N, C-alpha and C positions, 0 to 999 in steps of 0.2 A: 915714395913707394918703389921707385924704379930699381933700388938696390936690392930689394927682396926678390927672391925667386918666387914662382907660382906656388911652389910646395911649401915654402915659408908662409906664405899668406894663408894656405889652406890650414897649416898646423896652428898658426896664430888664432884663426877664426874658431877653431874646434877645441881650443883649450878649456879646461874645466868640465869636460864630458867624461862619462863613465868609460874608462880605458878599454874594457872588454867589448863594449858596444862600439866604441870608436874603431876598434880593429875591424869589426863587421861592416861598419860604414866604409872604411877604406878598401876593404876587400870587394864590397859591392861596387864602389867607384872605379875599381881597376878592371872591372868586367868589360865595359866598352865606353866610348866617348859620350853616349846618350845618358847613361847612369851617372857618369862623371859630371855632366852638365846639371843633371838633377840635384847632385850633392853639393854643387858650388854655386848656389844663387848669389852669394856674397861677391864672388868674382865678377859675375855679369854686371853687377851694379857698380863695383869699384871701377870697372873698365868703361862703362857707358859714358860718352861725353855729354855732360849736361849743357847742351847748346842747341840752337836752332830748333828742330822739330821735337827733340828730347827735352827741351826746356819750356817751350812756349805752347805746346799742345794743351788743350783744355783739361784742368784738373778733374780727375775722376776717382771714385772709391774703387780700388783694384785689388786683386788677389796678390800681386807682386811676384809671384813664382809661377806664372802661367806656362805650363808646358803640356805635351800631349798626354801625359799620365795624371794630370790634376783635374781630370774631369770624371764624373762617374755618376752612379745612380745612388739614391738613398731614400729612406722613408722620412717624410716630414712628421710633424706633430699631429697633423690630420690623417696620418697613416697612408696618405696617398704616396705614389712613388714618383720621384722627380729626377731629372738628368740635369747637372749643372757643374760649374767649377766647385770643387770640393776640398780646397785646401787654402786656408786663409791665415796661416801663421805669419806670413810676411806682409800681410795686407796693410795698406796706408792709402793716403790721398796722394796720388801722383799723376804726371802726365799720361794722357790716355794711350800714347804710343809706347809706353814702357812694356806693358803686358803683352801687347800684340807682337812687338819685336822679339821678346823672349819666346813666345810661342812659335814664331816663325823660325827662329834660330834652332829650336828643338826639333822642328820638322826637318830642317836641312841636315842637322847632326844626326838625327834619328833615321835618315834615309837608309843607311846600311842595315840598321836593326830591322827596318820594315822591308828590307829587300826591294827597294825601289831606286830607280836611278836618280842622279842629281837633278836632271832635267825634270822628272816627275816631281821631285821634292819642291823645285822652285815654282812649278805649275800649281801645286797644292798651296803654297804660300800666296801666290797671286790670287788664287781662288778664295782663300781665307780673307785677304785684304778686301777684296771686292764685296764679298758677302757681308763682312763686318761693316764696311762703309755704307753699303745699301740699307743695312738695318739701322745704322745710326741716323741716316737721312730721313727715315720715316718718323723719328721722334717717338716711337712707341716701344714699350717693352712687352714681351709675350713669355710664354713658358713652354718648355717641352714636355709633353705628356704622351702617353702611349698612342693616342688617336692620330697624333700628327707626326710621330717619329718614324724613321726609316732605318733600314739596315741593321748595323751593329748596335746602335743606340736602342732601337726597338727590341732587339734581343736581349739587351741588358735590362731594360724596363720590365719586359715580360718575365724574365728569369727571377727578378726580385719580387714581382708581383705575386708569382705562383710559388715562391719559396715557402715551404712550411716551417714554422718556428721550431718544431720538434726536430726536424732534420738538420736545421742549422745549429741547434743546441747540441745534437748528437756528435756533430763534427768537432766541437770545441770542448765539450764536457763529457764526463762519465757519470753513470747513474749506479751508485752502490747503495742499495736500500733506498730511502725516500729522497733525501736532498741530492741534487746534482753537485759535482765539484768540478773545477777546471781541469782540463787535461794538460799535461806537460807536452808541448808540441815543439819539436826541434825548429830552431829559427823563428818561432812565433811567440813562445812564452818561456819565462824562467821563474823559479820560485821567488816569492817575496819573503823577507824575514818576518818573524813574529811581530816585531816592533812596527815594520812598515805595514803589515796587515792591519794592525791595531790603529795606526794613525788614519789609514784610508777609510777603514770601517766607521770610526768615530766621525769623520768628516762627512761621509755619506749619510750616516744616521742623522747627524745634525742638520744636513741639508734636507733630507727627507721630512724631518719634523715640520719644516716650514711649507711642505707641499700638501695638496689636496688629499693625496693618498700615501700617507707615510709608510704603509706597509709595502707598497711597491719597491721602495728603496732599501728594504731589509737586506743586508749583504750576507751572501752564502760562502763566497770565496774570493780571493784576490790573488793575482799573479802579475809579474812584470810582463809587459807586452813589447815585443820587438816588431817594429813596423816602420815603413817609410824609408827615405834615403837621407833627405836633408836634415831631418829631425832626429836621426839615429844618435843615441847617446844621451838624449835628454830623458828625464824621469817620466815613465809612462806605465800605466796599469790597465789590465782588463779586470772588470769587476762583474761577478755574477750576482744578480740580485732576484729577490722573490718575484718582482714583476706582478703578473696577474695570476700567480698561482703555481706551486711546485706540482709535478717536475716539469710539465711541458709548456708552461707559460712564463718561465723564467726569462729574464732579459740580460743582455751582455752590455756593459757600459765601457766606454773608452775614456780614461783620464789621463791627460797629457800636459805636462809642464809647459807654460808659456814663457818665452823670452822675448827681448825686443826685436823688432823687424831688422833684418840685415840691410834694409834699404834706408833705414832712418837717417844715416848720415849724408845721403845723397839726394833725396827728393827736395826739389826747390820750393815746395809748398809746406807751410806751417801746419802742424797737426794739432788736433785737439787735446786737451789735457786729460787723458784717460786715468782712471783710478789705478789701473794696473794693466799689464799686457794681455791678461785673458779677456779683460773687458774690451780691449781694442779689438781683438780677434773676432769675438762673438758679435760685437756691435756692427762691425763692417760686414761680416757675414750676413747678418740679419738684414742689412740694407740691400745688399747685392742680390740676395736670393729672393724668389718668389715665396718659398717656404723653407726655412733652415732645417737641418736635420733634427730628428726628434730628440728632445731632451737636452738640446744645446744650452749650456749655462756656464758663466764663469764662477770659479770657486777659489778662495784663498785658503791654503792649508799651511799652517805654520810659516806664515809670511811669504810663501811661494804661490804665485798665481797658477791655476790649472784651468784647462778647458774640459768640461765634462759633456759627453754626448753618447747617444747610442752607438754601439760598436758598428762600423762599417767595414765589412771584410774587403780585403784587397781585390777579391774576385769581382767586386762591383765597380772597379775602375775599368776604363777603357784599356784593354790589352791589345795593342795593335801588332804585337810581334807575332801573333799566330796568324795574321792576315796575309802574310806572304806577298806583299805588293800588289794586291788586287787593287788597282788605282780607282776603279769605279766605287768600290766599297769605301776606300779611304776618302774619296771626295765627299761622300755622304756624311761621313763623320766629321770631317774638317768643316763642312758647311754648318753642321749643328754646333760645333764649338765656336765658330764665328758669331752665330746667332746668339748663343748664350752669353758670350763675352759682351757683345753690343748691348744686349737686353739688360744685363746686370749693371752695366755703366749708366745706361739710361734710367733704370729703375731708382738708382741712388742719386740722382741729380739734385742740386739745389740743397744739399745737406751739409751744413758746416763747411762752407766754402767750396764745395764741388761745383762744377760748371752747371749751368741750367741747360735744359734740352735745347734751347735755341742755339747755344754755342756749339753744341756737338753737331747740330744739323748744319750749321755754318761751317764747321770744320770738315765735315763730310764732303761739302761742296768744293772744297779746295783739294780734293784728293789727288789730282794730277801733280800738285806741287810736292806732296809729302810721301805718296806711295813709293816713288823711286828711291827716296832717302831711307825709308825703313827697310825696303827690300835690300839695298846695297849694304846697309849695315848688318842685317841678319846674315847676309852671305859672308862678309868679311869676318864677322865675329864667329861664325861656324867653324871657319878655317883656324881661327885662334883657339877655339875650344879643343879641336884636334891636336893642335901643338902642345897646348897645356896638359891634355890627357896623356900625350906621350912622355912628357916630362915627369909627370906624376907617376906614371907606370914604371918608368925606368928607375926612379928614386925608391920606389916601393920594393922593387925587385933586387935592390942592391944588398 
């Protein structure tokens, strides 16, 4: 691999993606090192040395792409509002140190985006590590809900709880006559072809037929959806369905192609034999979360696996960029992120070869041995990300 430049590795990883969307992905990644890190999960794991604490830490079900912006609020099937890790595209069974090291790297790389000093970023990492370890040591898993949340997380939960369906629909759709139709929104949606609309509509109809309320899944409109960074260029749709009635009780669904995890070649732990990649994503998400997002299900459409779920707007993700380095506010958010990471790992213990709670408790007790190792690696890799980002940017501008 040494003979390949970092740009070659990025191009190789992203081959077979939609060329127009790939341009958008590369443009986003050239914005700053933090977006670059988010768009290159594969580099992080190609470079991670699978030895010592990155090899022998207890195996846990993990998100695989844990960074500051892969947390957010969503409604569960019970219609209650949750705050949790919210992206499981790369999820696998892996050493518990992998996710936390990626999160800490993203905190250091993101320091400039967050307008905080490097010292503050390291302090936040230390705080994350301590909170995470303390939660593992309890052997319990809990849930973040409105009553116990603080700061920015509380704001996000309250925002989603009080959001009216009609207002949300009005942002994304237009009402001409009775049925709504999707709005063409720049950098959010592009038109689907008639053939694509038909394929998606048939698949959702077919799925709806097996559900308690088939009418809910009656498709009103379909468009391509542009969202995310790492997954840009993969097939993705936003679907407007009848839901609980037109026009103001319609629902928006997100249908996203699933591919194999970028970590698959590197994890030292053998994985279950999933039927397809969408099943892997939804099964791990279901284990990790107290209540997965509403309507989450794997679908196979023309031999391609997809993950279907209720649409989660990007507005429901933690956006730290507007926080302008208020370290006290950031500490509260980091604390919550550390808690939900530990709780998700704890919740999914003892399933298909993941560590049992006792192993995680024992690992937490040896924190003084492994804390400095993951901190050192996160620091040195953050510097590597900066170098890779500069190389990528200069090649892009040629």
